[in-house]
N, C-alpha and C positions, 0 to 999 in steps of 0.2 A: 759078364760074370757078376757085376755088381747087382744087376737086376735079378739074376737068378738067386743070389744070396738073400736079397731083400724079400723075394717071394717065399723062400724057405723059412725066413724068420717070421713072416707074416702071411700065412696061407690064405687069410681072408682077402688080401689085396687083389689077387687075381680074380677072385669071385666078384669083388666090387667092380672091377674093370669090366667084367663080363656083363653084369647087370646094367651098368651105365651105357655100354655099347648097345645092348638089347633095347633099352628104352629109347635111345637116340635113333636107332634103326626103325623102330615102330613109328616114331614121330615123323621121320622123313618120308616114310612110305605114305603116311596119311596126308601130309602136306602136298606131296608131288603127284599123287594119283590123279586128281582132276586135271591138272596142267598137262601131264603126260598124255592123258586120254584125248584131250581137245587138240593139242598140237600134233600128236601122233596121227590122228585121223586126217588132219589137214595135210600132213607131210606124205602120208601113204596113199591118199585118194584125192579126188576132186571135190570131196564133201566139205563145204564151208558152213554147214548148218549145225548149230549147237543143239545137242540132243535134249529131250525134255527132262531127263534125269541122268545121273551118273550111271544108274543101272542099265539104261538104254544103250550104253556103249558096249554092252555085252554082244550086241548084234553088228557091231562095226568091225573094222580091221584090227582094232585094239582090244577086241573081246578077250583074247587069250592073255594079254597083258593084265587086264583087269582081274581075271580069274586067278592068275598067278600071283598078283600082288595081294589079293585077299587070302590066298593060301599061305603066303609068306607071313602076313600079319597074324593069321591064325596060329602058325607055328611059333612065332615069337610070344604071343599071348599065352599059349599052352605051356611054354617054357618058363613063364614068369612066375616066381614064387613070392616075391616081396618079403615082408617081415612077419606076417601072421597068416593063419589059415584063410582069413577073409580074402587076402590078396591072391592066394593060390587059387581058390575056387572062383573068384571073380575073373581071373585070367582064363581058367578052363571054360567057364560058361561063355565068355566073350569069344573064345576060340571057336566054340561050337557054333555060335551065331554067325561068325564070319564065314564059316564053311557053308552055312545055310544060305547066306547071300550069294556065295560063289557058285554053288551047284544047283540052286533052285532059282533060275533067272526069272525076272518079271516077264509077263507075256508081251509079245510083239504083234501088233495088229497092222503094221505097215508093210507094203510090198517091198520086194528087193529094189535097191537103188544104189546110187553112188555112196550113200551113207550106210544103209542097211545091207550088209553083204551075206547075212545068214538069216534063215527063216525058222521060226518056231511058232506053231499055232498056239492060240491062247489056251491056257489051262488054268482054270480057277484055283485048283488045289495047289499047284506049283506057285502060282502067283501069290496066293495067300501065305504060303510058307516063306516066300521071299520077303514080303513086306513085314511079316511078324519078326523074322530073323533080323532084318535091317533095323526095325524099331527097337528090339531088345538089345541089339549090339550097341546102338547109340546110347540107350539108357544105361547100359553097363559101363560104357566109356565115361559117361557123365558121372556115374557113381565113383569110378576111379578118381576123377578130378576133384569132386566135391567132398568125398569122405575118406578115401584111402591115402591119396597123396598129401592131404593137409594134416595128417597125423604127425605128432612129434613126441620126443621123449620127455617133454615137460618144460624144457628150457630152450625154446627156439631162438636161433640167431636172427640178426636183423635180415640177413639174406633169406632165411627160411620163411620169415613173415612176408617178405616180398614175393617169394615163390608161391606162398599160399594164396596171395591175392590173384596171381596169374591162374592158379588151379581153379579158384572159385569162378573167375570170369569165364574161363574156358568151359567149365561144367555148365554154367548158366547159359552160355551161347548154344551149347549142344542141346540142352533142354528146350530152349526157346525155338530153335530150328525145328525140332521134332513137333512141337505144338503148332507152329505155323504151317508146316507141311500137312499135318492132320486137318487143320481148319480149311486150308486150301482144297484139300481132297474131298471134304464132306459138304462144303458149302458151294452149291452150283454157281451162285452169283460171283463169288471170288474166282472160281475156275474160269468163268467166261471173261471176266474183266482182266485177269493177269496172265492168262495162258501164253500169250505171245512173248512174254518176258522170261519164260522158262523158270519160274520161281522155285520149283523143286530142285532143279540142278544147282541153282545158286545157294539155296539153303543147305543142301547136302554138302556142297563144297565148303560152305562156311563152317558147318559142323566138323568136317574132316580137318579143316585148318585149325580149329580150336583144339580138336583131339591131338593133332600133331604138335602144336606148341606146348600143350600140357605135358606130353611125353618127352619132348626135347628138354623142357625145364626140369622134369624129373631126372633126366639123364645128365643134368648139370652142364648141358650145352648153353643154357641161359641161366643167369643169376647164380653161378656156383658160389659156394662159401669160399671166402678168401683163405688162402693157405697160410 
């Protein structure tokens, strides 16, 4: 009864709780996606091979989970309004890119195996859409961290300043991950030297981890203002 009265007196409180929950949900999905994919495949099959990239898990037993998670992230981002039109449109654009990653999978040139349980012939157009969508998604998420989450009303609290440091670090990590993936992909000598270490998987995982921590912080799961 007391909670109901409070919400009636302050209609914005339930909206605030909604957005905090949304932000934390997005963050958790980003953090746990690589972990669930890797351990899910290990649990469901006899595959102990780390895939070359997170996108390659589309062709494993965890492919549906990957697609479902991207769709959930897309829905949350589409629902995100923030404080200004910039936040709204950044969320809508990121939502579109997430769907592009989900429904335009990267090409698979490997035969069926314990790891690869579904086959899709290489398609240059679909492959291009996938990588453009993934790149633009990470760039938009970096934009959230570096330019949208760091905004304040003009009198930031001590905790807000600490959160801004987290946002900036996360945004820079996402950007650096994209740049390193690009360099690895276009420089043959780097590809030949580091291929066995699965650098794209680890860099994508690092970018998702940074994205997740940024949104968890925005959802006040980390460094909340003291009541």
